[in-house]
C-alpha positions as CSV (number, residue, x, y, z in Angstrom):
1,M,20.9,25.1,5.0
2,S,23.7,22.8,3.9
3,D,23.3,19.4,2.3
4,S,24.3,17.7,5.5
5,D,21.5,19.6,7.4
6,S,19.0,18.5,4.8
7,S,20.0,14.8,5.0
8,E,19.8,15.1,8.8
9,D,16.2,16.5,8.5
10,Q,15.2,13.6,6.3
11,Q,16.6,11.1,8.8
12,R,14.9,12.9,11.7
13,T,11.5,12.9,10.1
14,H,11.8,9.4,8.7
15,R,10.5,10.5,5.3
16,R,11.5,8.6,2.3
17,P,13.1,10.4,-0.6
18,P,10.6,10.9,-3.5
19,E,12.4,8.4,-5.8
20,D,12.2,5.7,-3.1
21,R,8.4,6.0,-2.7
22,E,7.3,4.6,-6.1
23,R,7.5,0.8,-6.2
24,G,5.7,0.1,-9.5
25,S,2.6,-2.0,-10.1
26,Q,2.1,-4.4,-7.2
27,P,0.9,-8.0,-7.3
28,L,-2.2,-6.8,-5.5
29,A,-3.3,-5.0,-8.7
30,Q,-3.1,-8.2,-10.8
31,M,-4.9,-10.2,-8.1
32,M,-7.7,-7.7,-7.9
33,Q,-8.0,-7.5,-11.7
34,Q,-8.2,-11.3,-12.0
35,R,-11.0,-11.3,-9.5
36,Q,-12.6,-8.2,-11.1
37,L,-12.4,-6.2,-7.8
38,T,-12.3,-2.4,-7.6
39,P,-10.8,-0.3,-4.8
40,H,-14.4,0.3,-3.6
41,D,-14.9,-3.5,-3.0
42,L,-12.0,-3.5,-0.6
43,V,-13.2,-0.3,1.2
44,V,-16.6,-1.9,1.7
45,A,-15.1,-5.1,3.0
46,S,-12.7,-3.5,5.4
47,P,-13.6,-3.2,9.1
48,A,-10.9,-0.5,9.4
49,Q,-11.0,3.0,8.1
50,L,-9.6,2.1,4.7
51,T,-9.9,4.7,2.0
52,H,-10.2,4.5,-1.8
53,K,-7.0,6.5,-2.0
54,M,-5.1,4.0,0.1
55,V,-6.2,1.1,-2.0
56,S,-5.4,2.9,-5.3
57,R,-2.0,3.9,-4.0
58,A,-1.3,0.3,-2.9
59,M,-2.2,-1.0,-6.3
60,K,0.0,1.6,-8.1
61,G,3.0,0.8,-5.9
62,R,3.1,4.0,-3.8
63,W,5.0,3.1,-0.6
64,L,2.6,2.6,2.3
65,T,3.3,2.1,6.0
66,I,3.1,-1.5,7.3
67,N,-0.2,-0.6,9.1
68,S,-1.7,0.6,5.8
69,R,-0.5,-2.5,4.1
70,R,-2.1,-4.7,6.8
71,Q,-5.4,-2.9,6.4
72,V,-5.3,-3.4,2.6
73,H,-4.3,-7.1,3.2
74,Q,-7.1,-7.7,5.7
75,A,-9.7,-6.1,3.3
76,F,-8.5,-8.2,0.4
77,C,-8.8,-11.3,2.5
78,L,-12.3,-10.5,3.5
79,A,-13.4,-9.4,0.0
80,T,-12.0,-12.6,-1.6
81,G,-12.3,-15.2,1.1
82,T,-8.7,-16.1,0.6
83,A,-5.7,-15.7,2.9
84,P,-2.6,-14.8,0.9
85,Q,0.5,-13.5,2.8
86,I,1.1,-9.7,2.8
87,S,4.3,-10.5,0.8
88,E,2.2,-12.0,-2.0
89,L,0.3,-8.7,-2.3
90,F,3.3,-6.3,-2.1
91,N,6.8,-6.7,-3.4
92,Y,8.4,-4.3,-1.0
């Protein structure tokens, strides 16, 4: 397989290259730490099927789909009683 075939495969599957998936610590992590929240607190507050792994990845800056970010955002809002914008929790 040539390099052009491999880049076409990446485009076709819509996968991000590994170096583009890590976004560094997110504002969500600082906001949770300030409120002494754990990933478990968001999982319990969420009406959706939010997992501990999704919350941990969100805090560490692993790239998440917009739907996953919305679930984390909704759970954060319910757990804290606040209503920040998604852009205030994630910097990507």
